[in-house]
MMTF fields as JSON, N, C-alpha, C and O atoms, coordinates in Angstrom:
{
  "mmtfVersion": "1.0.0",
  "mmtfProducer": "UNKNOWN",
  "numBonds": 455,
  "numAtoms": 456,
  "numGroups": 114,
  "numChains": 1,
  "numModels": 1,
  "chainsPerModel": [1],
  "groupsPerChain": [114],
  "chainIdList": ["A"],
  "bondAtomList": [4, 2, 8, 6, 12, 10, 16, 14, 20, 18, 24, 22, 28, 26, 32, 30, 36, 34, 40, 38, 44, 42, 48, 46, 52, 50, 56, 54, 60, 58, 64, 62, 68, 66, 72, 70, 76, 74, 80, 78, 84, 82, 88, 86, 92, 90, 96, 94, 100, 98, 104, 102, 108, 106, 112, 110, 116, 114, 120, 118, 124, 122, 128, 126, 132, 130, 136, 134, 140, 138, 144, 142, 148, 146, 152, 150, 156, 154, 160, 158, 164, 162, 168, 166, 172, 170, 176, 174, 180, 178, 184, 182, 188, 186, 192, 190, 196, 194, 200, 198, 204, 202, 208, 206, 212, 210, 216, 214, 220, 218, 224, 222, 228, 226, 232, 230, 236, 234, 240, 238, 244, 242, 248, 246, 252, 250, 256, 254, 260, 258, 264, 262, 268, 266, 272, 270, 276, 274, 280, 278, 284, 282, 288, 286, 292, 290, 296, 294, 300, 298, 304, 302, 308, 306, 312, 310, 316, 314, 320, 318, 324, 322, 328, 326, 332, 330, 336, 334, 340, 338, 344, 342, 348, 346, 352, 350, 356, 354, 360, 358, 364, 362, 368, 366, 372, 370, 376, 374, 380, 378, 384, 382, 388, 386, 392, 390, 396, 394, 400, 398, 404, 402, 408, 406, 412, 410, 416, 414, 420, 418, 424, 422, 428, 426, 432, 430, 436, 434, 440, 438, 444, 442, 448, 446, 452, 450],
  "bondOrderList": [1, 1, 1, 1, 1, 1, 1, 1, 1, 1, 1, 1, 1, 1, 1, 1, 1, 1, 1, 1, 1, 1, 1, 1, 1, 1, 1, 1, 1, 1, 1, 1, 1, 1, 1, 1, 1, 1, 1, 1, 1, 1, 1, 1, 1, 1, 1, 1, 1, 1, 1, 1, 1, 1, 1, 1, 1, 1, 1, 1, 1, 1, 1, 1, 1, 1, 1, 1, 1, 1, 1, 1, 1, 1, 1, 1, 1, 1, 1, 1, 1, 1, 1, 1, 1, 1, 1, 1, 1, 1, 1, 1, 1, 1, 1, 1, 1, 1, 1, 1, 1, 1, 1, 1, 1, 1, 1, 1, 1, 1, 1, 1, 1],
  "groupList": [{"groupName": "MET", "atomNameList": ["N", "CA", "C", "O"], "elementList": ["N", "C", "C", "O"], "formalChargeList": [0, 0, 0, 0], "bondAtomList": [1, 0, 2, 1, 3, 2], "bondOrderList": [1, 1, 2], "singleLetterCode": "M", "chemCompType": "L-PEPTIDE LINKING"}, {"groupName": "TRP", "atomNameList": ["N", "CA", "C", "O"], "elementList": ["N", "C", "C", "O"], "formalChargeList": [0, 0, 0, 0], "bondAtomList": [1, 0, 2, 1, 3, 2], "bondOrderList": [1, 1, 2], "singleLetterCode": "W", "chemCompType": "L-PEPTIDE LINKING"}, {"groupName": "ASP", "atomNameList": ["N", "CA", "C", "O"], "elementList": ["N", "C", "C", "O"], "formalChargeList": [0, 0, 0, 0], "bondAtomList": [1, 0, 2, 1, 3, 2], "bondOrderList": [1, 1, 2], "singleLetterCode": "D", "chemCompType": "L-PEPTIDE LINKING"}, {"groupName": "TYR", "atomNameList": ["N", "CA", "C", "O"], "elementList": ["N", "C", "C", "O"], "formalChargeList": [0, 0, 0, 0], "bondAtomList": [1, 0, 2, 1, 3, 2], "bondOrderList": [1, 1, 2], "singleLetterCode": "Y", "chemCompType": "L-PEPTIDE LINKING"}, {"groupName": "VAL", "atomNameList": ["N", "CA", "C", "O"], "elementList": ["N", "C", "C", "O"], "formalChargeList": [0, 0, 0, 0], "bondAtomList": [1, 0, 2, 1, 3, 2], "bondOrderList": [1, 1, 2], "singleLetterCode": "V", "chemCompType": "L-PEPTIDE LINKING"}, {"groupName": "ILE", "atomNameList": ["N", "CA", "C", "O"], "elementList": ["N", "C", "C", "O"], "formalChargeList": [0, 0, 0, 0], "bondAtomList": [1, 0, 2, 1, 3, 2], "bondOrderList": [1, 1, 2], "singleLetterCode": "I", "chemCompType": "L-PEPTIDE LINKING"}, {"groupName": "GLU", "atomNameList": ["N", "CA", "C", "O"], "elementList": ["N", "C", "C", "O"], "formalChargeList": [0, 0, 0, 0], "bondAtomList": [1, 0, 2, 1, 3, 2], "bondOrderList": [1, 1, 2], "singleLetterCode": "E", "chemCompType": "L-PEPTIDE LINKING"}, {"groupName": "HIS", "atomNameList": ["N", "CA", "C", "O"], "elementList": ["N", "C", "C", "O"], "formalChargeList": [0, 0, 0, 0], "bondAtomList": [1, 0, 2, 1, 3, 2], "bondOrderList": [1, 1, 2], "singleLetterCode": "H", "chemCompType": "L-PEPTIDE LINKING"}, {"groupName": "ALA", "atomNameList": ["N", "CA", "C", "O"], "elementList": ["N", "C", "C", "O"], "formalChargeList": [0, 0, 0, 0], "bondAtomList": [1, 0, 2, 1, 3, 2], "bondOrderList": [1, 1, 2], "singleLetterCode": "A", "chemCompType": "L-PEPTIDE LINKING"}, {"groupName": "LEU", "atomNameList": ["N", "CA", "C", "O"], "elementList": ["N", "C", "C", "O"], "formalChargeList": [0, 0, 0, 0], "bondAtomList": [1, 0, 2, 1, 3, 2], "bondOrderList": [1, 1, 2], "singleLetterCode": "L", "chemCompType": "L-PEPTIDE LINKING"}, {"groupName": "LYS", "atomNameList": ["N", "CA", "C", "O"], "elementList": ["N", "C", "C", "O"], "formalChargeList": [0, 0, 0, 0], "bondAtomList": [1, 0, 2, 1, 3, 2], "bondOrderList": [1, 1, 2], "singleLetterCode": "K", "chemCompType": "L-PEPTIDE LINKING"}, {"groupName": "ASN", "atomNameList": ["N", "CA", "C", "O"], "elementList": ["N", "C", "C", "O"], "formalChargeList": [0, 0, 0, 0], "bondAtomList": [1, 0, 2, 1, 3, 2], "bondOrderList": [1, 1, 2], "singleLetterCode": "N", "chemCompType": "L-PEPTIDE LINKING"}, {"groupName": "ARG", "atomNameList": ["N", "CA", "C", "O"], "elementList": ["N", "C", "C", "O"], "formalChargeList": [0, 0, 0, 0], "bondAtomList": [1, 0, 2, 1, 3, 2], "bondOrderList": [1, 1, 2], "singleLetterCode": "R", "chemCompType": "L-PEPTIDE LINKING"}, {"groupName": "GLY", "atomNameList": ["N", "CA", "C", "O"], "elementList": ["N", "C", "C", "O"], "formalChargeList": [0, 0, 0, 0], "bondAtomList": [1, 0, 2, 1, 3, 2], "bondOrderList": [1, 1, 2], "singleLetterCode": "G", "chemCompType": "PEPTIDE LINKING"}, {"groupName": "SER", "atomNameList": ["N", "CA", "C", "O"], "elementList": ["N", "C", "C", "O"], "formalChargeList": [0, 0, 0, 0], "bondAtomList": [1, 0, 2, 1, 3, 2], "bondOrderList": [1, 1, 2], "singleLetterCode": "S", "chemCompType": "L-PEPTIDE LINKING"}, {"groupName": "THR", "atomNameList": ["N", "CA", "C", "O"], "elementList": ["N", "C", "C", "O"], "formalChargeList": [0, 0, 0, 0], "bondAtomList": [1, 0, 2, 1, 3, 2], "bondOrderList": [1, 1, 2], "singleLetterCode": "T", "chemCompType": "L-PEPTIDE LINKING"}, {"groupName": "PHE", "atomNameList": ["N", "CA", "C", "O"], "elementList": ["N", "C", "C", "O"], "formalChargeList": [0, 0, 0, 0], "bondAtomList": [1, 0, 2, 1, 3, 2], "bondOrderList": [1, 1, 2], "singleLetterCode": "F", "chemCompType": "L-PEPTIDE LINKING"}, {"groupName": "PRO", "atomNameList": ["N", "CA", "C", "O"], "elementList": ["N", "C", "C", "O"], "formalChargeList": [0, 0, 0, 0], "bondAtomList": [1, 0, 2, 1, 3, 2], "bondOrderList": [1, 1, 2], "singleLetterCode": "P", "chemCompType": "L-PEPTIDE LINKING"}, {"groupName": "CYS", "atomNameList": ["N", "CA", "C", "O"], "elementList": ["N", "C", "C", "O"], "formalChargeList": [0, 0, 0, 0], "bondAtomList": [1, 0, 2, 1, 3, 2], "bondOrderList": [1, 1, 2], "singleLetterCode": "C", "chemCompType": "L-PEPTIDE LINKING"}],
  "groupTypeList": [0, 1, 2, 3, 4, 5, 6, 7, 8, 5, 1, 9, 10, 11, 12, 4, 9, 5, 8, 8, 9, 9, 3, 13, 2, 6, 2, 4, 11, 4, 8, 5, 14, 5, 15, 9, 3, 10, 8, 16, 15, 13, 11, 3, 17, 2, 16, 2, 10, 9, 12, 4, 16, 13, 18, 10, 8, 5, 9, 3, 10, 5, 11, 5, 11, 7, 9, 15, 15, 16, 6, 17, 12, 5, 12, 2, 13, 15, 1, 5, 16, 5, 12, 0, 6, 13, 11, 14, 5, 1, 10, 4, 9, 11, 5, 10, 15, 9, 8, 5, 8, 10, 15, 5, 2, 8, 18, 16, 11, 10, 3, 14, 16, 17],
  "groupIdList": [1, 2, 3, 4, 5, 6, 7, 8, 9, 10, 11, 12, 13, 14, 15, 16, 17, 18, 19, 20, 21, 22, 23, 24, 25, 26, 27, 28, 29, 30, 31, 32, 33, 34, 35, 36, 37, 38, 39, 40, 41, 42, 43, 44, 45, 46, 47, 48, 49, 50, 51, 52, 53, 54, 55, 56, 57, 58, 59, 60, 61, 62, 63, 64, 65, 66, 67, 68, 69, 70, 71, 72, 73, 74, 75, 76, 77, 78, 79, 80, 81, 82, 83, 84, 85, 86, 87, 88, 89, 90, 91, 92, 93, 94, 95, 96, 97, 98, 99, 100, 101, 102, 103, 104, 105, 106, 107, 108, 109, 110, 111, 112, 113, 114],
  "secStructList": [7, 2, 2, 2, 2, 2, 2, 2, 2, 2, 2, 2, 2, 6, 6, 1, 3, 3, 3, 3, 3, 3, 3, 7, 7, 1, 1, 1, 7, 7, 7, 3, 3, 3, 3, 2, 2, 2, 2, 2, 2, 1, 1, 7, 7, 7, 7, 6, 6, 7, 7, 7, 6, 6, 7, 3, 3, 3, 3, 5, 7, 1, 7, 4, 4, 4, 1, 7, 6, 6, 1, 7, 1, 5, 7, 1, 1, 7, 3, 3, 3, 3, 3, 3, 3, 6, 6, 6, 3, 3, 3, 3, 3, 3, 6, 6, 6, 7, 7, 3, 3, 3, 3, 1, 1, 3, 3, 3, 3, 6, 6, 7, 7, 7],
  "xCoordList": [-23.742, -23.28, -21.894, -21.29, -21.371, -20.084, -18.954, -17.989, -19.056, -18.001, -17.945, -16.859, -19.106, -19.125, -18.6, -17.935, -18.89, -18.388, -16.859, -16.192, -16.306, -14.855, -14.197, -13.149, -14.797, -14.233, -14.218, -13.243, -15.295, -15.345, -14.33, -13.702, -14.167, -13.196, -11.762, -10.94, -11.455, -10.132, -9.907, -8.804, -10.941, -10.819, -10.459, -9.623, -11.104, -10.81, -9.413, -8.67, -9.067, -7.769, -6.613, -5.585, -6.751, -5.682, -5.517, -4.535, -6.458, -6.406, -6.204, -6.264, -5.965, -5.687, -4.214, -3.536, -3.72, -2.319, -1.978, -2.75, -0.814, -0.32, 1.137, 1.864, 1.544, 2.886, 3.918, 5.118, 3.478, 4.423, 5.192, 6.342, 4.557, 5.238, 5.768, 4.998, 7.05, 7.648, 8.296, 8.991, 8.059, 8.517, 9.314, 8.842, 10.478, 11.285, 12.65, 13.019, 13.387, 14.751, 15.698, 15.5, 16.731, 17.716, 18.573, 19.107, 18.712, 19.498, 18.789, 19.434, 17.478, 16.703, 16.141, 15.692, 16.161, 15.698, 14.211, 13.779, 13.428, 11.983, 11.336, 11.623, 10.469, 9.735, 8.256, 7.678, 7.664, 6.272, 5.51, 5.918, 4.408, 3.595, 2.812, 2.316, 2.697, 1.913, 0.923, 1.004, 0.0, -1.003, -0.498, 0.417, -1.105, -0.761, -1.134, -0.425, -2.219, -2.664, -1.613, -1.295, -1.071, -0.049, 1.24, 1.907, 1.599, 2.805, 2.681, 3.662, 1.499, 1.287, 1.107, 1.704, 0.286, -0.021, 0.772, 0.954, 1.251, 1.96, 1.03, 1.493, -0.268, -1.252, -1.917, -1.938, -2.454, -3.19, -4.605, -5.184, -5.177, -6.549, -7.566, -7.359, -8.674, -9.751, -10.962, -11.508, -11.379, -12.505, -13.768, -14.715, -13.81, -14.982, -16.226, -17.332, -16.073, -17.237, -17.5, -18.339, -16.797, -17.012, -18.347, -18.708, -19.071, -20.373, -20.381, -19.506, -21.375, -21.507, -22.014, -22.966, -21.39, -21.773, -23.201, -23.534, -24.034, -25.392, -26.413, -27.581, -26.009, -26.97, -27.883, -27.562, -29.022, -30.011, -29.505, -28.936, -29.714, -29.289, -30.495, -31.381, -30.517, -31.545, -30.819, -30.011, -31.119, -30.434, -31.23, -32.453, -30.522, -31.137, -30.852, -29.831, -31.745, -31.501, -30.5, -30.566, -29.594, -28.485, -28.949, -28.629, -29.686, -30.069, -31.39, -32.436, -31.348, -32.561, -33.105, -34.311, -32.263, -32.72, -33.637, -34.431, -33.54, -34.335, -35.599, -36.343, -35.866, -37.071, -38.277, -38.141, -39.452, -40.67, -41.075, -40.447, -42.112, -42.506, -42.936, -42.587, -43.683, -44.221, -43.458, -43.9, -42.333, -41.529, -40.696, -40.093, -40.644, -39.896, -38.393, -37.86, -37.734, -36.295, -35.485, -34.256, -36.165, -35.535, -35.747, -36.855, -34.716, -34.838, -35.596, -35.432, -36.427, -37.265, -36.415, -35.33, -36.949, -36.323, -35.734, -35.555, -35.44, -34.773, -33.311, -32.991, -32.431, -31.023, -30.224, -30.602, -29.108, -28.169, -26.756, -26.436, -25.932, -24.535, -23.738, -23.835, -22.932, -22.133, -20.629, -19.857, -20.184, -18.745, -18.438, -19.318, -17.174, -16.688, -15.97, -15.32, -16.085, -15.312, -14.395, -14.839, -13.151, -12.248, -12.562, -12.858, -12.507, -12.776, -14.067, -14.445, -14.766, -15.964, -17.161, -18.19, -17.072, -18.201, -18.66, -17.858, -19.973, -20.563, -21.195, -21.779, -21.08, -21.712, -22.83, -22.599, -24.061, -25.235, -25.967, -25.833, -26.74, -27.459, -28.943, -29.338, -29.775, -31.218, -31.618, -31.339, -32.259, -32.566, -33.595, -33.489, -34.565, -35.648, -35.229, -35.542, -34.541, -34.156, -32.727, -32.334, -31.934, -30.524, -29.691, -28.674, -30.135, -29.393, -28.346, -28.593, -27.191, -26.108, -25.985, -26.027, -25.834, -25.685, -24.525, -24.256, -23.847, -22.806, -23.361, -24.008, -23.112, -23.675, -22.723, -21.895, -22.867, -22.135, -23.099, -22.664, -24.402, -25.393, -26.37, -27.329, -26.126, -26.985, -26.971, -26.092, -27.969, -28.066, -28.134, -28.816, -27.42, -27.323, -27.844, -27.63, -28.542, -29.019, -28.255, -28.575, -27.252, -26.395, -27.039, -26.439, -28.258, -28.971, -30.076, -30.771, -30.253, -31.298, -30.674, -29.89, -31.017, -30.5, -31.683, -32.257, -32.06, -33.224, -32.962, -33.835],
  "yCoordList": [61.738, 61.204, 61.729, 61.231, 62.731, 63.295, 62.257, 62.291, 61.368, 60.363, 59.439, 59.029, 59.1, 58.264, 59.035, 58.458, 60.323, 61.151, 61.22, 61.101, 61.408, 61.493, 60.149, 60.111, 59.041, 57.717, 57.469, 56.933, 57.857, 57.654, 58.547, 58.121, 59.785, 60.693, 60.182, 60.302, 59.62, 59.075, 57.834, 57.629, 57.001, 55.814, 56.234, 55.605, 57.314, 57.821, 58.451, 58.232, 59.223, 59.926, 58.939, 59.211, 57.819, 56.817, 56.114, 55.402, 56.302, 55.596, 56.506, 56.032, 57.799, 58.701, 59.07, 58.926, 59.544, 59.883, 61.093, 62.047, 61.029, 62.176, 62.413, 61.471, 63.652, 64.005, 63.772, 63.757, 63.595, 63.414, 62.103, 62.017, 61.078, 59.791, 59.706, 59.556, 59.801, 59.697, 58.327, 57.878, 57.68, 56.323, 56.303, 56.799, 55.761, 55.662, 55.105, 54.976, 54.778, 54.263, 55.428, 56.53, 55.152, 56.195, 56.407, 57.498, 55.375, 55.516, 56.407, 57.159, 56.318, 57.093, 58.313, 58.201, 59.439, 60.667, 60.88, 62.01, 59.826, 59.912, 59.624, 58.61, 60.517, 60.334, 60.157, 60.973, 59.112, 58.806, 58.848, 58.205, 59.597, 59.641, 58.339, 57.812, 57.826, 56.618, 56.906, 57.941, 55.999, 56.152, 55.556, 54.733, 55.983, 55.398, 53.921, 53.123, 53.558, 52.173, 51.3, 50.215, 51.767, 51.006, 50.924, 49.889, 52.015, 52.013, 51.022, 50.379, 50.899, 50.043, 48.571, 47.689, 48.299, 46.926, 46.396, 45.184, 47.272, 46.842, 46.565, 46.203, 46.724, 46.527, 47.85, 48.792, 47.898, 49.076, 49.017, 47.936, 50.181, 50.176, 49.822, 50.089, 49.217, 48.805, 49.701, 49.714, 50.447, 51.371, 50.853, 51.618, 49.598, 49.058, 49.059, 49.242, 48.861, 48.757, 50.021, 50.017, 51.096, 52.349, 52.961, 52.964, 53.473, 54.107, 55.508, 55.864, 56.311, 57.689, 57.691, 56.98, 58.479, 58.529, 59.067, 60.096, 58.377, 58.825, 58.421, 58.795, 57.664, 57.265, 56.158, 55.472, 56.002, 55.014, 53.6, 53.32, 52.726, 51.326, 50.42, 50.681, 49.358, 48.335, 47.034, 46.522, 46.514, 45.322, 44.078, 44.039, 43.085, 41.778, 40.807, 40.914, 39.871, 38.824, 37.828, 37.474, 37.393, 36.574, 35.154, 34.666, 34.49, 33.089, 33.009, 32.755, 33.221, 33.191, 31.77, 31.592, 30.777, 29.376, 28.966, 28.037, 29.641, 29.262, 30.085, 29.899, 30.99, 31.805, 31.024, 30.166, 31.341, 30.726, 31.444, 32.432, 30.956, 31.486, 32.953, 33.737, 33.329, 34.674, 35.601, 36.724, 35.162, 35.998, 36.982, 36.568, 38.266, 39.234, 38.961, 38.521, 39.229, 39.009, 40.275, 40.253, 41.371, 42.629, 42.937, 42.76, 43.392, 43.729, 45.031, 45.953, 45.106, 46.282, 47.466, 47.312, 48.651, 49.869, 50.713, 50.252, 51.953, 52.876, 52.946, 53.425, 52.477, 52.344, 53.348, 53.68, 53.833, 54.659, 54.106, 53.509, 54.318, 53.898, 54.867, 56.081, 54.322, 55.204, 54.962, 55.902, 53.741, 53.539, 52.128, 51.273, 51.923, 50.619, 49.936, 50.585, 48.634, 47.797, 46.972, 45.992, 47.332, 46.636, 46.978, 48.134, 45.99, 46.25, 45.645, 45.885, 44.856, 44.188, 44.2, 43.616, 44.844, 44.879, 46.312, 47.21, 46.528, 47.85, 47.967, 47.009, 49.139, 49.426, 50.4, 51.466, 50.042, 50.856, 51.205, 50.52, 52.28, 52.784, 52.867, 53.412, 52.321, 52.441, 53.798, 54.089, 54.621, 55.982, 56.024, 56.863, 55.144, 55.198, 54.622, 55.207, 53.512, 52.872, 53.168, 52.836, 53.794, 54.103, 52.838, 52.88, 51.732, 50.473, 50.431, 50.869, 49.902, 49.774, 48.303, 47.424, 48.047, 46.67, 46.609, 47.563, 45.488, 45.202, 44.201, 43.231, 44.429, 43.558, 43.428, 44.3, 42.316, 42.128, 42.074, 42.07, 42.032, 41.89, 43.059, 43.024, 44.094, 45.271, 45.928, 45.684, 46.762, 47.557, 49.024, 49.367, 49.888, 51.302, 52.168, 51.885, 53.247, 54.248, 55.524, 56.218, 55.847, 56.971, 58.321, 59.362, 58.313, 59.556, 59.838, 60.846, 58.975, 59.134, 59.267, 58.412, 60.338, 60.584, 60.786, 61.874, 59.758, 59.884, 60.871, 61.095],
  "zCoordList": [35.125, 33.851, 33.481, 32.531, 34.213, 33.836, 33.989, 33.225, 34.933, 35.073, 33.865, 33.454, 33.286, 32.079, 30.872, 30.012, 30.799, 29.697, 29.764, 28.737, 30.949, 31.098, 30.797, 30.152, 31.257, 30.954, 29.442, 28.915, 28.738, 27.298, 26.584, 25.615, 27.063, 26.462, 26.661, 25.753, 27.825, 28.072, 27.213, 26.706, 27.042, 26.193, 24.771, 24.122, 24.289, 22.943, 22.882, 21.926, 23.894, 23.889, 23.877, 23.257, 24.535, 24.561, 23.218, 23.012, 22.311, 21.034, 19.834, 18.699, 20.043, 18.932, 18.933, 19.95, 17.805, 17.672, 18.546, 18.644, 19.172, 19.921, 19.518, 19.201, 19.533, 19.097, 20.205, 19.93, 21.429, 22.541, 22.432, 22.863, 21.855, 21.678, 20.249, 19.3, 20.11, 18.781, 18.677, 19.589, 17.565, 17.354, 16.073, 15.05, 16.097, 14.879, 15.22, 16.387, 14.179, 14.374, 14.603, 14.092, 15.382, 15.614, 14.373, 14.17, 13.539, 12.318, 11.298, 10.567, 11.254, 10.294, 11.017, 12.158, 10.388, 11.012, 10.787, 10.559, 10.847, 10.667, 12.013, 12.649, 12.433, 13.676, 13.334, 12.617, 13.837, 13.568, 14.883, 15.851, 14.935, 16.137, 16.27, 15.274, 17.465, 17.715, 18.83, 19.491, 19.034, 20.076, 21.39, 21.405, 22.476, 23.776, 23.821, 24.434, 23.189, 23.146, 22.458, 22.947, 21.324, 20.603, 21.411, 21.41, 22.104, 22.911, 24.075, 24.448, 24.637, 25.796, 25.398, 26.016, 24.367, 24.011, 22.837, 22.718, 21.964, 20.754, 19.593, 18.512, 19.786, 18.725, 18.364, 19.156, 17.158, 16.752, 17.312, 17.41, 17.684, 18.228, 17.165, 15.981, 17.592, 16.715, 16.971, 18.074, 15.949, 16.094, 15.41, 15.232, 15.027, 14.336, 15.213, 14.705, 16.497, 17.374, 18.181, 19.082, 17.868, 18.576, 18.177, 17.0, 19.147, 18.911, 19.49, 20.28, 19.096, 19.562, 20.991, 21.314, 21.849, 23.258, 23.388, 22.8, 24.149, 24.406, 23.358, 23.472, 22.336, 21.303, 21.829, 22.8, 21.166, 21.585, 21.323, 20.267, 22.275, 22.156, 22.318, 23.131, 21.538, 21.638, 22.003, 21.228, 23.187, 23.678, 23.339, 23.477, 22.9, 22.604, 23.73, 24.409, 23.926, 24.914, 24.333, 23.155, 25.162, 24.705, 24.35, 23.266, 25.225, 25.019, 24.254, 24.85, 22.953, 22.152, 22.033, 21.859, 22.121, 21.997, 23.153, 23.005, 24.293, 25.463, 25.605, 26.568, 24.673, 24.754, 24.215, 23.343, 24.753, 24.237, 22.947, 22.565, 22.281, 20.993, 21.06, 20.177, 22.088, 22.144, 23.074, 23.32, 23.589, 24.467, 23.631, 22.641, 23.995, 23.191, 23.243, 24.261, 22.138, 22.037, 22.34, 22.278, 22.666, 22.988, 24.462, 24.968, 25.161, 26.58, 26.737, 25.939, 27.765, 28.007, 28.449, 29.01, 28.175, 28.656, 27.536, 26.409, 27.877, 26.976, 27.383, 28.471, 26.527, 26.84, 26.016, 24.893, 26.585, 25.843, 26.033, 27.06, 25.026, 25.073, 25.926, 25.749, 26.872, 27.699, 27.607, 27.796, 27.324, 27.188, 26.67, 26.568, 26.351, 25.91, 27.04, 27.858, 27.088, 28.005, 27.13, 26.532, 27.038, 26.142, 24.722, 24.416, 23.824, 22.42, 21.913, 20.766, 22.745, 22.211, 23.133, 22.793, 24.29, 25.227, 25.367, 25.626, 25.191, 25.339, 26.712, 27.218, 27.312, 28.575, 28.294, 27.724, 28.695, 28.403, 29.69, 30.704, 29.633, 30.797, 30.488, 29.457, 31.388, 31.261, 31.826, 32.989, 31.027, 31.431, 32.572, 33.467, 32.544, 33.55, 34.872, 35.909, 34.893, 36.159, 36.582, 37.701, 35.698, 35.919, 36.176, 36.87, 35.613, 35.702, 34.591, 33.468, 34.924, 33.952, 33.574, 34.435, 32.286, 31.794, 30.825, 30.095, 30.827, 29.842, 28.866, 29.261, 27.579, 26.56, 25.383, 25.122, 24.685, 23.438, 22.259, 21.108, 22.529, 21.491, 21.563, 22.334, 20.76, 20.772, 19.395, 18.569, 19.186, 17.969, 18.395, 19.361, 17.665, 18.039, 16.927, 15.749, 17.311, 16.359, 16.66, 17.625, 15.855, 16.141, 15.85, 16.115, 15.307, 15.022, 16.035, 15.913, 17.027, 18.027, 19.404, 19.817, 20.12, 21.463, 22.402, 22.436, 23.168, 24.063, 25.193, 26.032]
}
């Protein structure tokens, strides 16, 4: 799991302010720290979908319209959040089978760590 921890830490580090990158006009003597993400893309990072590493995740099935009446709408297994893919895709790990899944439809409990 250390590789996922390091990937998540790097994802966070690229989106926080650092003093090494100073941004400002040469005419004005004001230096403003910016993030690596803003320096690379020109946009501000979005933290709305950020979740706590290792928290419990509940995955939903995407095609709910095709499910039968008594078929469960939640995917089986105990899942934990391990990292972000871009700004809107979560990568989760099944603890029992060690399967990794990417999802856009999930619910997270940031106070539960299986």
